[in-house]
N, C-alpha and C positions, 0 to 999 in steps of 0.2 A: 339698099340702104346707102345713103351718101355719107361717106366717112369724113369728108372735109368739113361738115357742119358740126360733128360731135367732138372733134379734136381741135386743139389750139393750132392755129397756123403760125408760121414764123413771124408774120406781120403782127398778129395779136400779141405774141410774146414780146416782140420788140416795142410795141406801143405801151404795154404794161411796164416794162423796164424803164422806158423813157419817162413815163408819168411818175414812177416812184423816184427816179433820179431828180426830176424837176421839183417834186415836192420837198425832198430832203435838202436840195440845194437852196431853195427859197427860204426854208425854215432856218437854215444855217446862216444865211446872209442878212437876216433881219438885224437892223441896227440896234444899238443898246437901248434907245428909247422904247422901241417896240418890245424888246425883251422885258424891260422894266414894267411896262404897262401890262403885258401878259402875266408876269409874275405877281403883280399886285391884284389882278383880277382873279387869279387862280388860288392864291394862298392867303393865309392870315398875315396881317401887317404887324411887324414887330413894333413894340412900343419904344420910342426913343426917349431916353431919360435926360439927355443933354447933347447939344451939338454946338461946336465952336468952330468958326471960320476965321482964318487969319491970312493975311497976305504973306507970300513966301519970303519977301525981303525982311519982314518983321521977325521971322523965325531963323533965317539963315543969312550968312554973308553972301557976297557975289560969287556965284558958281562954286560954292563949297557946301559941305554938310555939317559945319560947326554951328551949334546952336548959339544964338545971341543971348545976352543977359536977360533981355525982355522975355524970350522964350522960356528960359529956365524958371523965371519968376512966375510966369503964367502956368507952367506945368505944375508947380507946387500949389498954386491957388486952385487950379482945376481939380487936382486930386483931393484936396480938402473938401470940396463941394460934391465930388462924385466918387466916393470911396467904394471899393469892392464891386465894381461893375465891369462888364465887358467893354473893351475899348477898341474901336476901329480907327486906324490911322490911315489917312488918304492924302498923299502928296502929289500934286499935279506935276506933269512933265515940264521940264525947263524948256524955254524956246531954243530951237535948234540953231546953232551957230553955222556960219557958212562952211567952215571946215569940220564941224562937229559930226559925230556919228550917232546912230541910234544906240550902239553899245554904250557909249559915253553917257547918253541920257538915262539908259537903264541903270548904270552904275550910280548916277547922281540921285535918281529917285529911290533906289534901294538904300543908299547910304543915308539919305535924309530921313527916310522912314525908320531905319535902324537907330539913328541918333535920337529921334523922338521916343522910340520904344525904350531905349536904354535910360533916357532921362526919367521916364515914368517909373521904370523898375527901381532906379536909385532912390526915388522918393516914396517907394512902398507899394507900387502896383504889382500885382502878381503877373509874372511873365506869361503864364498860361491863359491869361484873360486879355491878351493883346493880339489883335489881328492886323496885319499889314495888308492894305488893299492897294494893288498896283493898277495904274490906269490902263484901260483897254488899248488906247493908242498912245504911244510914246512921242509921237510927233505932234507938237502943239501948234496952233495957228498963231500968227504974229500978234493979234489983238486979244488972244485968250488970256483970261486972268490966271495968274500963277498963285495958287493958294494952298493952304494946309487946312485940312478938315479933320476934326476930332469928334467922333460920335460915340456916345455911351449908350449901351443897351443893357437891359436886365440880364442877370445870369440865367442860363438855361437850367431848369431843374429836371432831373431825370429820375 
């Protein structure tokens, strides 16, 4: 009996490990668009009850996280139209300055998201129904639109 045909050789084992590594590597490096397409195809689509897009300068001053008067008025108006719903706050990354760092961008995105969440809580939104969505990439391209997106979803019933 030829034992080399019934057992795995080192080369077979190495090829199996290499193919497993390649598969997991390519799945992990799929871009966000591909992940979104796969998620939409695989699961049920959530119903969006309302979505609001604003330019970042309308909501914030230059390179700070203080809400403008326009933003405060909009938040009050939005909450009267969308009461007691799940809120997703998405703030785009600010353009990177020449001497700016990614940590500074992270702080800016976090502070701006928190400022919007605090404003919604002050006018009556339940804090447990607010989700802060952080951008996947904090480095934005020079021509990329700086925006604030507010999305309302129905409450999950369990």
